[in-house]
N, C-alpha and C positions, 0 to 999 in steps of 0.2 A: 056051493055056498059063496056069497060075494060079502065083501066087508071093506071097511077103510082102514088102510094102515095108519100106524102112529106117526111114524118118521118117514117124510117124504122129501125127496130134493126140491130145490127151487124151480128146476128146469126139467123137462121130460129128457129122460136118458136115451131115448130113441131118436128124438129130432133135435133136441137141445133147446126147444121153444118153451115159452111158459104155457101153462095149462090152467084149466078151471077146477078140476077135482081128479082124484084117482082113486081107483077101488082095486081089490085084490081078490082074484077068483081061484078058488080051490077046485072047482068041478068044470065040466063043459059048458061053453058059453056059445051063444050067436050073436053076431053083430051085424046089424043093417042100419046105414046111415043114408039111405037114398033119399028119404024125405024127412031127416031129423031136423026139426026148427031149432034146437038147442046146440047140437054138436055137429061139426063138419068132418072132424077126423078122430079117431082114437088110435093112439099109438100102443102096441103091446110090448111088454118087456117080461122075459122070463125070469124067474127068481125061486127062491126057496124061504120057507117060514117054517121053523121048527121042524127041519129035515123033510118037509113035504115040498113038492113041486108047486108052484103057483104062477099065475100071469097077472101081472100088474097093468091095469088099463089107465092110460092118461088120456082124459077126456080134453079136446080142444074145441073151442067155440069157433063159429065161422069166422069171427073177427081175428082170433088167434092163429088159425090155419092160414088164412090170406096173407099173414104178414110174412109168412115164408112158404113157399110152394115146393120146397124140396126137403127130404131128411138129411140129416148129416151123414157124413161116412163115404 
């Protein structure tokens, strides 16, 4: 099940860039961005919610992803 978290950071915790949206996923997911017209990159950040493991997906548009070609770290 996917959802939208209430509290989100201003920048993506994975790459440090701005993002368009964030979703939280409690179950298995599949990501295919090969021909995505809206998003160029999705950064994944592991987390926990109410004691359960979740994945946060930070969705970057093509313009946001082009602003930085590398992740922090």
